[in-house]
C-alpha positions as CSV (number, residue, x, y, z in Angstrom):
1,M,34.5,27.3,-22.3
2,L,35.9,25.8,-25.6
3,R,35.9,22.4,-24.6
4,V,31.9,23.1,-23.5
5,R,30.9,24.3,-26.4
6,A,32.5,21.2,-27.9
7,F,30.9,19.0,-26.1
8,L,27.4,20.7,-26.7
9,G,28.0,20.9,-30.6
10,L,28.7,17.0,-30.5
11,L,25.5,16.4,-28.0
12,F,23.4,18.5,-30.8
13,I,24.3,16.1,-33.6
14,S,23.7,13.1,-31.6
15,L,20.5,14.4,-30.9
16,A,19.6,15.6,-34.0
17,L,20.6,12.2,-35.6
18,T,18.1,10.0,-33.1
19,L,15.5,12.0,-34.8
20,L,16.0,11.3,-38.3
21,T,14.3,8.6,-40.4
22,A,16.0,5.5,-41.6
23,P,16.5,6.9,-45.1
24,Q,17.5,10.2,-43.7
25,L,20.2,8.4,-41.5
26,A,21.4,6.2,-44.3
27,A,21.8,9.6,-46.3
28,A,23.4,11.4,-43.4
29,Q,25.9,8.7,-42.9
30,A,26.8,8.5,-46.7
31,K,27.7,12.2,-46.2
32,A,29.9,11.4,-43.0
33,P,33.7,10.2,-43.2
34,H,33.1,6.3,-44.0
35,L,35.0,3.3,-45.1
36,A,33.3,1.9,-48.5
37,L,33.1,-1.3,-49.7
38,Y,32.2,-2.6,-52.9
39,S,31.9,-6.5,-53.8
40,I,31.9,-6.5,-57.4
41,D,30.3,-9.3,-59.7
42,V,33.2,-10.7,-61.7
43,E,31.4,-13.9,-62.2
44,G,32.8,-16.1,-59.8
45,G,36.0,-14.6,-59.6
46,Q,37.0,-11.7,-57.1
47,S,37.2,-8.4,-57.1
48,T,36.8,-5.9,-54.0
49,L,37.3,-2.1,-54.3
50,L,37.5,-0.4,-51.0
51,V,37.7,3.6,-50.6
52,A,39.1,5.0,-47.3
53,P,37.6,7.9,-45.6
54,S,40.7,10.1,-47.1
55,G,39.4,9.1,-51.0
56,K,42.4,6.7,-51.2
57,T,41.6,3.4,-52.7
58,L,42.5,-0.4,-52.5
59,L,41.5,-3.0,-55.1
60,I,41.6,-6.3,-54.3
61,D,41.8,-8.4,-57.3
62,T,40.7,-8.0,-60.9
63,G,38.3,-10.5,-62.2
64,W,38.6,-12.8,-65.4
65,A,40.2,-11.7,-68.4
66,G,38.4,-11.5,-71.9
67,N,34.5,-11.3,-72.0
68,N,34.3,-8.0,-74.2
69,G,36.0,-6.3,-71.0
70,R,33.2,-7.3,-68.8
71,D,34.9,-7.3,-65.8
72,I,36.9,-4.1,-66.2
73,D,33.4,-2.3,-66.8
74,R,32.1,-4.0,-63.8
75,I,35.3,-2.4,-61.9
76,V,35.0,1.1,-63.6
77,T,31.4,1.0,-63.1
78,A,31.9,0.9,-59.0
79,M,34.6,3.3,-59.0
80,H,32.3,5.8,-60.9
81,E,29.8,5.2,-58.1
82,A,32.3,6.0,-55.6
83,E,33.5,8.8,-57.4
84,V,37.0,8.1,-57.5
85,T,39.3,7.7,-60.7
86,R,42.3,5.9,-59.5
87,I,43.4,2.9,-57.6
88,D,46.3,3.8,-55.0
89,Y,47.2,-0.1,-54.1
90,L,46.2,-3.1,-56.5
91,L,46.6,-6.1,-54.3
92,I,46.8,-9.5,-56.3
93,T,45.7,-12.5,-53.7
94,H,47.0,-15.2,-55.7
95,Y,47.6,-16.0,-59.7
96,H,45.0,-18.0,-60.7
97,I,43.0,-16.6,-63.8
98,D,39.6,-15.4,-61.9
99,H,41.8,-13.1,-59.7
100,I,44.7,-11.8,-62.0
101,G,42.7,-11.7,-65.3
102,G,41.7,-8.2,-65.5
103,V,45.1,-6.6,-64.6
104,A,45.8,-5.5,-68.3
105,G,42.7,-4.5,-69.2
106,L,42.3,-2.6,-65.9
107,L,45.7,-0.7,-67.2
108,K,44.5,0.5,-70.2
109,R,41.4,2.3,-68.0
110,V,42.6,3.4,-64.8
111,P,45.9,4.6,-63.4
112,V,47.3,2.3,-60.6
113,G,49.6,3.4,-57.8
114,E,51.2,0.4,-56.9
115,F,50.6,-3.8,-57.3
116,I,51.0,-5.7,-54.1
117,D,51.3,-9.6,-54.4
118,H,52.5,-12.4,-52.4
119,G,56.1,-13.2,-54.6
120,P,56.9,-15.7,-57.4
121,N,54.2,-17.9,-58.4
122,R,54.5,-21.4,-56.9
123,E,51.9,-23.5,-59.0
124,T,53.1,-25.5,-62.1
125,T,49.8,-26.8,-63.5
126,Y,47.4,-25.4,-65.6
127,T,47.9,-22.1,-67.0
128,V,49.1,-20.5,-63.8
129,P,52.7,-20.0,-65.1
130,Q,51.6,-18.4,-68.1
131,D,49.0,-16.2,-66.4
132,Y,52.2,-15.1,-64.0
133,A,54.2,-14.4,-66.7
134,D,51.6,-12.0,-68.6
135,Y,50.9,-10.4,-65.1
136,L,54.4,-9.5,-64.9
137,N,54.3,-8.5,-68.2
138,A,51.4,-6.4,-67.7
139,I,52.8,-4.4,-65.1
140,A,55.9,-3.6,-66.1
141,G,57.3,-0.4,-65.2
142,H,54.9,-0.1,-62.5
143,R,55.7,0.0,-58.7
144,R,55.4,-3.8,-57.0
145,R,56.1,-4.9,-53.7
146,S,55.6,-8.1,-52.2
147,V,54.5,-8.8,-49.0
148,R,55.0,-11.1,-45.9
149,P,52.5,-11.9,-42.8
150,G,52.5,-8.6,-40.7
151,D,53.4,-6.1,-43.3
152,T,51.3,-3.2,-43.9
153,I,49.5,-1.4,-46.7
154,P,49.6,2.4,-45.7
155,I,46.3,4.0,-46.3
156,P,45.6,6.8,-44.2
157,G,42.7,6.4,-41.5
158,L,42.8,2.6,-41.7
159,S,44.9,-0.3,-40.4
160,V,45.5,-3.0,-43.3
161,V,47.5,-6.1,-42.2
162,V,48.6,-8.9,-44.0
163,I,47.2,-12.1,-42.2
164,A,48.6,-14.3,-44.5
165,A,50.9,-14.4,-47.9
166,D,52.9,-17.4,-49.8
167,G,51.7,-19.9,-47.7
168,E,52.8,-18.6,-44.2
169,H,50.6,-16.9,-41.8
170,I,50.7,-13.9,-39.1
171,S,51.0,-15.0,-35.3
172,A,49.6,-11.7,-34.0
173,V,48.0,-8.8,-35.1
174,P,48.9,-5.2,-33.6
175,A,46.4,-4.3,-30.7
176,I,45.0,-7.6,-30.7
177,R,45.5,-10.4,-28.2
178,P,45.8,-13.9,-29.3
179,V,43.3,-16.2,-27.6
180,P,43.3,-20.2,-27.4
181,N,40.7,-21.5,-30.3
182,P,37.7,-23.5,-28.4
183,Y,36.8,-24.8,-32.2
184,C,40.2,-26.3,-32.9
185,E,39.8,-29.6,-31.2
186,A,36.6,-30.9,-33.3
187,E,38.3,-29.9,-36.3
188,R,38.5,-32.1,-39.3
189,A,41.7,-32.8,-40.8
190,W,42.6,-31.1,-44.0
191,P,44.7,-32.2,-47.3
192,D,47.6,-30.3,-48.2
193,D,46.8,-27.9,-50.9
194,P,49.5,-27.5,-53.6
195,T,48.3,-24.9,-55.5
196,E,48.5,-21.2,-55.5
197,D,44.8,-21.0,-53.3
198,A,47.1,-21.9,-50.3
199,R,49.6,-18.8,-50.8
200,S,46.9,-16.5,-51.1
201,A,47.6,-13.2,-50.0
202,G,44.7,-12.1,-47.3
203,I,44.2,-9.0,-45.1
204,L,42.5,-7.4,-42.1
205,V,41.2,-4.4,-42.6
206,T,40.3,-1.9,-39.6
207,Y,38.1,1.3,-39.7
208,G,37.5,2.1,-35.8
209,K,35.7,-0.2,-34.6
210,F,35.0,-2.1,-37.8
211,K,36.8,-4.8,-39.2
212,F,36.8,-6.7,-42.3
213,L,38.3,-10.1,-43.2
214,D,39.3,-11.4,-47.1
215,L,41.8,-14.0,-47.4
216,G,41.7,-14.7,-50.9
217,D,41.0,-18.3,-51.8
218,L,43.0,-19.5,-48.6
219,T,42.1,-23.3,-48.3
220,G,41.4,-25.5,-45.2
221,A,44.4,-27.1,-44.0
222,K,46.0,-23.1,-44.0
223,E,43.0,-21.8,-42.1
224,V,43.5,-24.2,-39.5
225,A,47.2,-23.5,-39.1
226,L,46.2,-19.8,-38.7
227,A,43.6,-20.4,-36.3
228,C,44.6,-22.7,-34.1
229,P,45.5,-23.2,-31.6
230,R,45.2,-19.5,-30.9
231,N,43.1,-17.1,-32.9
232,P,45.5,-13.8,-33.8
233,I,42.4,-12.1,-35.7
234,G,40.0,-12.0,-33.3
235,T,36.7,-11.2,-34.2
236,V,35.3,-9.4,-37.2
237,D,32.3,-7.5,-39.0
238,L,32.6,-8.6,-42.3
239,Y,33.8,-11.5,-43.9
240,M,34.6,-12.2,-47.3
241,A,34.0,-15.8,-47.3
242,D,37.1,-17.9,-48.5
243,H,37.5,-19.3,-52.1
244,H,34.1,-18.2,-53.1
245,G,32.6,-20.2,-50.6
246,N,33.8,-23.2,-51.5
247,D,33.7,-26.6,-49.5
248,I,37.8,-26.8,-49.4
249,A,37.8,-23.8,-47.2
250,N,35.6,-22.0,-44.6
251,S,36.7,-24.3,-41.8
252,R,34.6,-24.1,-38.6
253,A,37.9,-23.8,-36.8
254,L,38.3,-20.1,-38.7
255,V,34.9,-19.1,-39.8
256,D,33.3,-19.8,-35.9
257,A,36.5,-18.3,-34.2
258,I,35.9,-14.9,-36.0
259,H,32.1,-14.7,-35.4
260,P,31.4,-12.6,-38.5
261,R,28.4,-10.5,-38.1
262,V,27.8,-10.4,-42.0
263,A,29.5,-12.5,-44.8
264,I,29.7,-12.1,-48.3
265,F,30.2,-15.1,-50.9
266,N,31.7,-14.0,-53.9
267,N,30.2,-16.5,-55.9
268,G,29.1,-17.2,-59.5
269,P,25.8,-18.9,-60.8
270,H,27.6,-22.6,-60.9
271,K,30.5,-21.6,-58.9
272,G,31.2,-21.4,-55.2
273,A,28.2,-21.5,-52.1
274,S,28.9,-24.8,-51.9
275,P,26.1,-26.2,-49.6
276,G,28.5,-27.6,-46.9
277,A,30.5,-24.3,-46.8
278,W,27.0,-22.1,-47.2
279,Q,26.1,-24.2,-44.0
280,I,28.9,-23.5,-41.7
281,V,29.1,-20.0,-42.4
282,H,25.5,-19.6,-42.0
283,D,25.7,-21.5,-38.8
284,S,28.7,-19.4,-37.5
285,P,27.9,-17.7,-34.0
286,G,26.3,-14.2,-34.0
287,L,25.7,-14.0,-38.2
288,E,23.3,-11.8,-38.8
289,G,23.6,-12.3,-42.6
290,L,24.8,-14.0,-45.4
291,W,24.9,-12.1,-48.8
292,Q,25.7,-13.9,-52.2
293,L,26.8,-12.1,-55.3
294,H,24.5,-15.1,-57.1
295,T,22.3,-17.6,-56.4
296,A,23.9,-20.6,-56.2
297,E,22.0,-22.6,-58.7
298,D,23.4,-26.1,-58.3
299,S,22.4,-25.9,-54.7
300,D,18.8,-25.7,-53.2
301,T,16.6,-23.2,-51.6
302,A,17.7,-24.5,-48.2
303,H,21.6,-23.0,-49.3
304,N,20.7,-20.1,-50.5
305,S,20.1,-16.8,-48.9
306,P,16.8,-15.1,-49.2
307,D,16.4,-13.2,-52.7
308,A,16.9,-9.7,-50.8
309,L,20.7,-11.0,-49.8
310,I,21.3,-12.0,-53.5
311,A,22.7,-9.4,-55.9
312,N,22.0,-11.6,-59.3
313,P,19.3,-13.9,-58.7
314,S,19.4,-16.0,-61.6
315,G,21.9,-16.8,-64.5
316,D,24.9,-14.6,-65.4
317,G,22.9,-11.5,-63.9
318,E,23.3,-7.8,-64.8
319,G,26.7,-7.1,-63.0
320,N,25.0,-6.1,-59.5
321,Y,27.1,-5.3,-56.8
322,L,27.3,-5.4,-53.0
323,K,27.9,-2.1,-51.1
324,V,28.9,-1.7,-47.5
325,V,29.4,1.3,-45.6
326,A,31.2,1.1,-42.5
327,M,31.4,4.1,-39.6
328,P,34.1,4.1,-37.2
329,S,31.7,3.4,-34.3
330,G,31.5,-0.2,-35.7
331,S,27.7,0.1,-37.4
332,F,27.7,-0.5,-41.1
333,S,25.1,-1.0,-43.7
334,M,24.9,-3.3,-46.7
335,T,23.5,-2.2,-50.0
336,N,22.1,-4.5,-52.8
337,A,22.4,-2.6,-56.2
338,R,20.1,-4.7,-57.7
339,T,17.2,-3.8,-55.9
340,G,18.6,-0.7,-54.3
341,Q,17.5,-1.5,-50.4
342,T,20.1,-1.1,-47.6
343,K,20.0,-2.9,-44.6
344,E,21.6,-1.4,-41.3
345,Y,23.7,-3.3,-38.7
346,P,23.8,-1.0,-35.6
347,R,27.1,-1.1,-33.6
348,K,27.5,-3.4,-30.7
């Protein structure tokens, strides 16, 4: 009898939801258990906040240093919108200043439970050794863990698997069967990359049937090594385009194999969203939307998304973010903070 009542209850809820208007449905989803993701505008750096249904938080990178605390302000704004007050896990993909620069400033304003990174810095050019030293100094006394491919980040309700780290990559993801990748044969040869970009720590986040892939600034040769000759990732719903959507990344062998439904370019007005990479992602099989944090002002109209899919349409913008709300069914929505408009992507 209890089973019958439970079934009837679920049936009633399902029927009620089908009668809701689109705004009412969005409001109902917002109140239901969901994964929230904020792609924060840090002007061509990266900072992505994930809030699990349990309320646990994962922040990926921290944007730039300086700028009167601009990037930290924007991270904190997203946290307030998400109604969270601490970062449980902070993943540093690699040690370039546009990803690591905000660590010290963030720690002055927000408690962080654990720092996660790929281990020692491997790059000796530019300011990277000093930036890495500053990072170690900033997190002294805090919990730190260096990860390898196959490691996990323990967030209740989510599966978070490290796909790549320190120049290595996973060969198989739990519950995903690697399959031959038909896009490898036509892939061009990519040059080796000696920088920290190629050592980026990247993750696959799974919430029910919803999958999100973020490989940091991984570049072409490492993408192809990951995806060929067999694709261990399967397909994904949301793809944070590698390296801000630059031409030195986003190989067809990877992008076409993972078949993203939606992609985000965490680009700035004069960084990322390169025409070649934009076209590859735009043309990937099954893509339903390519969202940008900024208009790529050094590109052309043909290689920019429609205005409704761009958070900041001109100049440095106002720091508008893109928000994703994902349900365990695999459906999700994208909201442009600039316009307040939401686009729904129903489950498949």
